[in-house]
C-alpha positions in Angstrom: 27.7 4.3 42.1 26.3 1.2 40.5 22.8 2.7 39.7 24.5 5.8 37.9 26.4 3.6 35.8 23.4 1.6 34.9 21.2 4.4 34.0 24.2 5.9 31.9 24.4 2.7 29.9 20.6 3.0 29.7 20.6 6.3 28.2 23.4 5.6 25.7 21.5 2.6 24.5 18.3 4.6 24.2 20.0 7.3 22.3 21.8 4.7 19.9 18.4 3.1 19.1 16.7 6.1 18.5 19.7 7.1 15.9 19.8 3.8 14.1 16.1 3.9 14.0 16.1 7.5 12.4 19.0 6.6 10.0 16.9 3.4 8.9 13.7 5.5 8.2 15.9 8.0 6.1 17.3 5.4 4.2 13.7 3.8 3.5 12.6 7.2 2.3 15.5 7.7 -0.1 14.9 4.3 -1.5 11.1 4.7 -1.9 11.0 8.5 -3.1 14.5 9.0 -4.4 15.1 5.7 -6.0 18.4 5.5 -4.0 19.9 2.0 -3.4 19.5 0.6 0.2 22.5 0.8 2.6 24.5 -2.8 2.7 25.0 -2.0 6.6 22.7 -3.9 8.7 22.0 -2.4 12.3 22.8 -4.3 15.4 20.5 -7.1 16.2 19.1 -5.4 19.3 17.6 -2.4 17.4 14.4 -4.4 16.1 12.7 -1.3 14.4 15.9 -0.1 12.7 16.5 -3.8 11.4 12.9 -4.2 10.0 13.1 -0.9 8.4 16.2 -1.6 6.8 15.3 -4.8 5.8 11.8 -3.4 4.4 14.2 -0.9 2.3 16.0 -3.8 0.8 12.9 -5.9 0.0 11.3 -2.7 -1.6 14.4 -2.1 -3.8 14.5 -5.9 -4.8 10.8 -5.9 -5.7 10.8 -2.7 -7.6 13.3 -4.1 -9.9 11.4 -7.5 -10.2 14.0 -9.4 -8.2 11.3 -11.5 -6.4 13.6 -14.2 -4.7 15.7 -11.5 -3.2 12.7 -9.5 -2.0 11.1 -12.5 -0.5 14.2 -13.1 1.4 14.5 -9.4 2.7 11.0 -9.7 3.8 11.5 -12.4 6.3 13.4 -9.8 8.3 10.4 -7.4 8.5 8.5 -7.2 11.7 5.2 -5.6 10.7 4.8 -4.4 14.4 7.7 -2.4 14.6 6.6 -0.3 11.3 5.0 3.2 11.2 1.8 3.7 9.2 4.0 4.9 6.1 6.2 2.0 6.5 3.5 -0.5 6.4 2.0 0.8 3.3 5.5 0.4 1.7 5.5 -3.2 3.1 2.0 -3.8 1.4 3.3 -2.2 -1.7 6.4 -4.6 -1.7 4.2 -7.5 -1.1 1.7 -6.4 -4.1 4.8 -6.1 -6.4 6.0 -9.4 -5.5 2.6 -10.7 -6.1 2.3 -8.9 -9.5 5.6 -10.4 -10.6 4.4 -13.9 -9.6 1.4 -13.4 -11.6 -0.9 -13.4 -8.3 -2.6 -10.7 -9.5 -6.0 -11.0 -7.3 -3.7 -11.1 -4.2 -1.9 -7.8 -5.6 -5.4 -6.3 -6.2 -6.1 -7.0 -2.5 -3.1 -5.6 -1.2 -2.9 -2.4 -3.4 -5.6 -0.1 -1.8 -3.5 -0.9 1.6 -0.3 0.3 -0.1 -1.3 3.5 -2.1 0.0 6.0 -1.6 3.7 5.1 -1.3 5.1 8.6 -2.4 6.6 6.6 -5.5 4.6 7.5 -8.6 5.9 5.1 -10.6 4.9 2.0 -8.2 1.7 3.8 -7.3 0.6 3.9 -11.0 1.7 0.3 -10.9 -0.4 -0.7 -8.3 -3.4 1.4 -9.4 -3.6 -0.6 -12.5 -4.8 -3.7 -10.7 -6.9 -1.8 -8.3 -10.1 -2.8 -9.9 -9.3 -6.3 -10.7 -12.6 -8.3 -9.6 -13.7 -5.5 -7.3 -17.0 -4.5 -8.7 -18.9 -7.1 -6.6 -17.4 -6.3 -3.4 -18.5 -2.8 -1.9 -16.1 -3.0 0.9 -13.1 -3.2 -1.4 -14.6 -0.3 -3.7 -14.8 1.7 -0.5 -11.2 1.0 0.3 -10.1 1.7 -3.3 -11.8 5.0 -3.3 -10.3 6.1 0.1 -6.8 5.1 -1.0 -7.1 6.9 -4.5 -8.3 9.9 -2.8 -5.3 9.7 -0.8 -3.0 9.4 -3.5 -3.0 12.8 -4.9 -2.9 13.8 -8.6 -0.5 11.8 -9.9 -2.5 8.7 -10.7 -4.7 10.7 -12.7 -3.3 9.5 -16.0 -4.0 6.0 -15.2 -6.9 5.2 -17.3 -9.5 3.6 -15.3 -8.5 5.5 -12.2 -9.0 8.9 -14.3 -12.3 7.5 -15.4 -12.9 6.9 -11.6 -12.2 10.5 -10.6 -14.5 11.6 -13.2 -17.5 9.4 -12.2 -16.8 11.1 -8.5 -16.3 7.4 -7.1 -13.4 8.6 -5.2 -15.1 11.7 -3.4 -15.2 12.0 0.2 -19.1 12.3 -0.2 -19.8 9.1 -1.8 -17.1 7.3 0.4 -19.2 8.4 3.7 -22.3 7.6 2.1 -24.4 4.4 2.0 -23.4 1.3 0.2 -26.3 1.2 -2.0 -25.0 4.5 -3.7 -21.7 3.0 -3.7 -23.1 0.0 -5.6 -25.3 1.9 -8.0 -22.3 4.4 -8.9 -19.9 1.5 -9.4 -22.0 -0.3 -11.6 -22.7 3.3 -13.8 -18.8 3.2 -14.1 -18.5 -0.5 -14.8 -20.6 0.0 -17.8 -18.8 3.2 -19.0 -15.6 1.1 -18.8 -16.8 -1.7 -20.8 -17.0 -4.1 -17.9 -20.5 -5.2 -18.6 -20.4 -8.3 -16.5 -18.8 -6.6 -13.4 -21.9 -3.8 -13.9 -24.5 -6.8 -14.4 -22.9 -8.5 -11.1 -23.2 -5.0 -9.1 -27.0 -4.7 -10.4 -27.8 -8.2 -9.2 -25.8 -7.7 -5.9 -27.9 -4.4 -5.4 -31.4 -6.0 -6.4 -30.9 -8.8 -3.7 -30.0 -6.2 -1.2 -33.3 -4.3 -2.1 -31.5 -1.3 -2.5 -31.5 -0.8 -6.4 -34.5 1.2 -7.8 
């Protein structure tokens, strides 16, 4: 009898956990993709994943509106390990937006490739504008940027530097899968065409030191 009661309670709790989690995820999707304000209702403390996703929805909402202190406060309630892949991108986007508001552009530039695409075209465009900041000398970051932009879809195509990168095929799968020296050489060409001569010189110097530039 006691075992049956225990199993019944466990089943009820498992169903409740799943329902709270699904509700929190739907709320996050509504905040990010439809611009709806987050719910003020907090799930029970024992629903760890639902609590993290709910806190993330609030943090994203505040960060998108430039309310940094509220965003940072909400982020304290987010446990990364409880988040799915897309939710983690939203987390990185939130952190990047906070960095941008705090004028920490280098940090925002490092987070942006981990965030795009979020599904929020406006935020993805804002993140795209900081993607290339001080990136030309770092082949690994260029690969990460290329992958992020390839995944982001066409709605970034009107973002100046991003559009030019697409034209130069920096974001094609073939180049991403190629050798680093190809990426360095192509990136140098793009840098010069964007008027970023100093970055172009840095790239060519780096390629020369590696013995890959001909």
